[in-house]
C-alpha positions as MATLAB code, in Angstrom:
seq = 'MSSQAWVETLYIAPGHCECRVYAMPYPMAPNQTPADVAMAHQLHDWREIAKLDRDHALVYIEPGYADFTPDIVGRQGGSHFEVIRHAA';
ca = [
     -50.941  -15.314   65.663;
     -49.940  -12.754   63.288;
     -50.772  -13.030   59.469;
     -46.992  -14.061   58.907;
     -47.386  -17.391   61.033;
     -49.465  -20.527   60.639;
     -49.703  -23.909   62.383;
     -48.681  -27.033   60.757;
     -48.451  -30.641   61.990;
     -45.318  -32.719   61.593;
     -45.774  -36.437   61.628;
     -43.065  -38.901   61.816;
     -44.513  -41.856   59.813;
     -43.582  -45.298   61.276;
     -41.220  -47.344   59.104;
     -39.426  -50.749   59.333;
     -35.802  -49.468   58.753;
     -36.368  -45.672   58.702;
     -39.136  -42.990   59.323;
     -40.106  -40.396   57.169;
     -41.358  -37.063   58.635;
     -44.005  -35.240   56.822;
     -45.609  -31.634   57.163;
     -48.997  -31.185   56.954;
     -50.347  -27.459   56.427;
     -52.898  -27.903   58.888;
     -53.132  -28.724   62.854;
     -55.029  -31.809   63.749;
     -58.493  -31.548   65.189;
     -58.816  -32.683   68.917;
     -58.687  -36.385   69.224;
     -57.659  -36.630   65.406;
     -54.673  -38.503   64.160;
     -52.722  -38.527   60.825;
     -54.240  -41.963   60.152;
     -57.565  -40.222   60.245;
     -56.948  -37.971   57.235;
     -58.118  -39.375   53.984;
     -55.623  -40.787   51.703;
     -56.341  -38.152   48.908;
     -55.232  -35.276   51.277;
     -52.262  -37.382   52.386;
     -51.214  -37.495   48.671;
     -52.078  -33.858   47.944;
     -51.142  -31.934   51.155;
     -48.288  -34.027   53.041;
     -44.947  -33.084   52.164;
     -41.726  -35.083   53.056;
     -39.439  -32.942   54.954;
     -37.032  -35.227   56.885;
     -36.159  -38.671   57.378;
     -34.853  -40.552   60.517;
     -32.675  -43.618   60.602;
     -33.435  -46.861   62.391;
     -31.949  -45.298   65.371;
     -33.855  -42.238   65.166;
     -31.175  -40.135   63.994;
     -31.547  -37.467   61.576;
     -30.710  -38.686   58.022;
     -31.737  -35.200   56.375;
     -34.094  -32.244   56.863;
     -35.351  -29.512   54.503;
     -33.406  -26.293   55.400;
     -36.704  -24.394   56.318;
     -37.399  -27.062   59.238;
     -33.922  -27.298   60.558;
     -35.185  -25.211   63.721;
     -37.329  -28.297   64.749;
     -34.566  -30.838   64.407;
     -34.482  -31.239   68.488;
     -38.219  -31.706   68.213;
     -37.807  -34.518   65.643;
     -34.805  -36.300   66.434;
     -35.689  -39.501   68.855;
     -39.273  -39.238   68.219;
     -40.824  -42.799   67.678;
     -42.890  -43.468   64.383;
     -46.455  -42.603   64.472;
     -45.923  -39.548   66.794;
     -47.153  -36.251   65.622;
     -46.900  -32.654   66.939;
     -47.716  -29.073   65.862;
     -45.479  -26.255   65.049;
     -45.810  -22.812   64.268;
     -44.208  -21.821   61.278;
     -43.305  -17.919   60.443;
     -42.702  -16.417   57.037;
     -38.968  -16.011   55.984;
];
């Protein structure tokens, strides 16, 4: 991977009426889940980048993450996956 690219984890947080989607500036370790990340890191490192409605349809997404819309839409709350980001 070039110095212009990095790995992030996208996490679809479970919610009752909507799911917020967070970007974490690091990959998960093997067998690690977002719930394993300390609350201090969640508050400091995670950034909300999108939201899904109760039908898992996109409500909004930050423009820099729009390329990942097909990967996000329809996902269940509690799921996460890694993406490779590239400098603009």
